[in-house]
Steps between C-alpha positions, in 0.01 A plus 500: 500500500621549142848373590349201681295409190810516281689273740212250506482490119876454476487216754218328310684528167818362655313207655327425171834506317670258737210256523411475132837509324734207462856544622710391206715678245214734406311579820484446878280322754494408864286202396660325199274285286516135610681255273177314416374823343771489233383637168578322173634775274573432132832664408553367146299332225667268251305424184118500500364756748191285555696198622410337829849360549697646791867494602569591862808714561614403850766718666755365749692805607757566773634277775310174551392495862207361692403823675323806367586866544317760702529863601262768628292529182558188299547127526567226249465122507809283503600402146416137587146600595453728200611235250280235659193725485561608141545142381183403688315776316648383168377145561141627499535684168459244222599762243862497619702287260855581619691673778805719447700527824711816498788470747713784627654361818842418649336216692419480868444249775516130421146438624334792318675406174383141533141601585469719189662228286250245634199731450589548132574133445176395670307748283652344186420146610141579594407718201733372226551865407849581362719731707780707348756703697630839384816605685551873544800679657573223750371145541774349712521231766146466644373697201644232272371226732146633446553522122568126490130438565416638155496320165731744321727786607575817305761752617617839385858492377580733792320288761713393795419142592679203652641539852391140544557398857429566866640740753471555873612843611494692824682772690725444799557744785736298723803715409305818572391363838860430594602857417227661706524259793174308449438126494224263390348295783307192391360203693418219260386137495751391235831617360349612169170637629615859438692430179513811287482729803643828360649592837725191529783369283403280205640156585627235259230261623232755411650542153475124441132494597414803288696359205300176520174696479632704207606182318152349539327811368753525216414145396131589506574798271689276256216247494250775412719611208558143381124434499405828335784542253598136431868569566737225617562552872877458485526740207279742690734497800774644280300818433308516829784648703323827583622705205262716299431483126353739246205384292699405187743283696213344695351379170827327410500330840137385449383695804282714271320408176543822305596866515224743413253762610156479655338476154713192433391349832134571420536335159659198664212485750247511214688229312501278810127565550431450127311826460529781243327783683506607863444781743780548753381592847630594843336438835551838660363752749613795290226730365716662236366488147841514333611149603689312228697179461800657677296599806572311819206368699713521814564875477571616854431814694784706642612375840511720807800358680783646701839486321653376825452133599347430840618227736247247367628553144859451613408179683310374195807564284722311743278190515626215276258434217495244220473674163473425130620852425752690291672726751618744234152655478 
């Protein structure tokens, strides 16, 4: 009976732990707090401590995709969903005078990049609140695309940016099939219905079609930069060949406004908002008390994944996808 009591107590404590804690960088939960329960946490005060002015620090971190992540214990909204919800929350807080978007991303899918860009731009147009971008380690391709929605861009001198352009990549297994005596059997309604099939050879006709799509999305990227950065389109083409730039060079090319640190970006945000004092806040699910201006509101839990890809992962990798992404990341 004594052993049974101990086991029951242990089970109750374990259940309480998993159902009350939040699975982030500091604790764990089977039931993560919903995004609409985000807590506004002040991480820095500039000037008068009694000020009502707020600056939202909005993190855009990792690959820009339209799907979330999930494992046994933890799930997270897609970055598109998270940004939309946080900006919606910011709209309702009249104390917010500026938004500082902190980007650390090599880019991602064309659609996800464009959705986030549009959400930020729409927020600016509806609220007339200035938006400043702070580039961290990487803000390339789709990451730079998103930054063009802001009023000003600050980068570290070591920031990798640029990689302006579009890419479609996939894997092909036709050579492997030939070696092991397998073949792809497809019945289709049109010659190009299975274009991009990783198990067949990549034809010249397919390349022409894919190149046309890439060219259209490339032109869309250029138009976003021209609108946001006021750069002549033909001059832009000369530097938008996919190469990367460090922050200092990006300033010379007018892709970035200045090199600096997060304090410089905050000062720029305050100047744009015409305020002298402000409290900087994060929308976060973290319950840690030691949060500061360098904390990331998107801190993730450790993933429980096999180091070996399954067949679905391999097929996903082989599927052609349209990306605003720096492939060096």
